[in-house]
C-alpha positions as a LaTeX table, in Angstrom:
\begin{tabular}{lrrr}
\hline
Residue & $x$ (\AA) & $y$ (\AA) & $z$ (\AA) \\
\hline
Met1 & 9.40 & $-2.15$ & $-14.45$ \\
Pro2 & 6.31 & $-1.81$ & $-12.10$ \\
Gln3 & 3.34 & 0.10 & $-13.43$ \\
Ser4 & 2.63 & 3.53 & $-11.93$ \\
Ile5 & $-0.77$ & 4.50 & $-10.60$ \\
Gln6 & $-2.09$ & 7.93 & $-9.52$ \\
Thr7 & $-2.97$ & 7.97 & $-5.85$ \\
Tyr8 & $-4.40$ & 10.38 & $-3.28$ \\
Ile9 & $-4.05$ & 9.26 & 0.40 \\
Asp10 & $-5.59$ & 10.55 & 3.60 \\
Met11 & $-3.66$ & 8.91 & 6.48 \\
Gly12 & $-6.13$ & 9.83 & 9.16 \\
Ser13 & $-6.15$ & 8.59 & 12.78 \\
Ser14 & $-9.37$ & 6.59 & 12.46 \\
Ala15 & $-8.67$ & 5.03 & 8.99 \\
Thr16 & $-6.48$ & 5.46 & 5.92 \\
Lys17 & $-8.45$ & 6.29 & 2.86 \\
Cys18 & $-6.95$ & 5.99 & $-0.63$ \\
Leu19 & $-8.37$ & 6.95 & $-3.89$ \\
Tyr20 & $-6.43$ & 5.66 & $-6.95$ \\
Trp21 & $-6.65$ & 5.30 & $-10.62$ \\
His22 & $-5.44$ & 2.10 & $-12.44$ \\
Gly23 & $-7.57$ & 1.98 & $-15.50$ \\
Arg24 & $-10.62$ & 3.11 & $-13.42$ \\
Pro25 & $-11.07$ & 4.94 & $-10.09$ \\
Ser26 & $-11.01$ & 2.71 & $-7.02$ \\
Leu27 & $-11.23$ & 3.34 & $-3.25$ \\
Leu28 & $-9.32$ & 1.63 & $-0.42$ \\
His29 & $-10.48$ & 1.94 & 3.18 \\
Leu30 & $-7.67$ & 0.66 & 5.39 \\
Asp31 & $-6.74$ & 0.40 & 9.11 \\
Pro32 & $-4.85$ & 3.58 & 10.24 \\
Gln33 & $-1.55$ & 1.69 & 10.78 \\
Val34 & 1.53 & 2.91 & 8.91 \\
Ala35 & 4.98 & 1.44 & 9.30 \\
Arg36 & 8.32 & 1.51 & 7.41 \\
Leu37 & 8.39 & $-1.56$ & 5.15 \\
Asn38 & 11.40 & $-3.96$ & 5.43 \\
Pro39 & 13.07 & $-4.09$ & 1.92 \\
Thr40 & 12.91 & $-7.89$ & 2.10 \\
Arg41 & 9.16 & $-7.87$ & 2.66 \\
Leu42 & 8.73 & $-5.37$ & $-0.20$ \\
Asp43 & 10.79 & $-7.74$ & $-2.49$ \\
Arg44 & 8.47 & $-10.62$ & $-1.47$ \\
Leu45 & 5.36 & $-8.44$ & $-2.09$ \\
Met46 & 6.61 & $-7.42$ & $-5.57$ \\
Leu47 & 7.28 & $-11.09$ & $-6.45$ \\
Gly48 & 3.83 & $-12.14$ & $-5.28$ \\
Gly49 & 5.28 & $-14.05$ & $-2.31$ \\
Leu50 & 2.85 & $-12.85$ & 0.29 \\
Thr51 & $-0.29$ & $-14.92$ & 0.97 \\
Ser52 & $-2.72$ & $-12.23$ & $-0.11$ \\
Gln53 & $-2.52$ & $-9.93$ & $-3.05$ \\
Glu54 & $-5.76$ & $-8.05$ & $-2.31$ \\
Pro55 & $-5.16$ & $-4.26$ & $-2.37$ \\
Glu56 & $-6.41$ & $-3.92$ & 1.21 \\
Asp57 & $-3.82$ & $-6.41$ & 2.40 \\
Ser58 & $-0.84$ & $-5.28$ & 0.29 \\
Ala59 & $-1.00$ & $-1.51$ & 0.20 \\
Tyr60 & 2.21 & 0.53 & 0.50 \\
Val61 & 3.58 & 3.96 & $-0.52$ \\
Met62 & 7.03 & 4.78 & $-1.83$ \\
Val63 & 8.50 & 8.08 & $-0.63$ \\
Gly64 & 11.81 & 8.56 & $-2.41$ \\
Asn65 & 13.74 & 5.27 & $-1.82$ \\
Ser66 & 11.71 & 4.43 & 1.36 \\
Ala67 & 8.65 & 2.16 & 1.45 \\
Tyr68 & 5.88 & 2.40 & 4.00 \\
Ala69 & 3.26 & $-0.26$ & 4.60 \\
Ile70 & $-0.33$ & 0.94 & 5.09 \\
Gly71 & $-3.21$ & $-0.88$ & 6.85 \\
Ala72 & $-3.10$ & $-4.66$ & 7.26 \\
Leu73 & 0.47 & $-4.85$ & 5.77 \\
Ala74 & 1.76 & $-2.57$ & 8.51 \\
Asn75 & 0.61 & $-5.05$ & 11.30 \\
\hline
\end{tabular}
């Protein structure tokens, strides 16, 4: 089961800012792109199959059963 983190997100038009807690507070400053995430791509991301696992390159949000890529992952 994936671990949960507490997250606050500002999806602004100039950038997406995300403050999250995962043991300690951290900040992400991302490109403003947001896109629905294909379930296959989400599966690959969860299994570590994408080339980069940096938070800035692999950020997504779950809303109910839908996943949305944020920043570089949305490109």
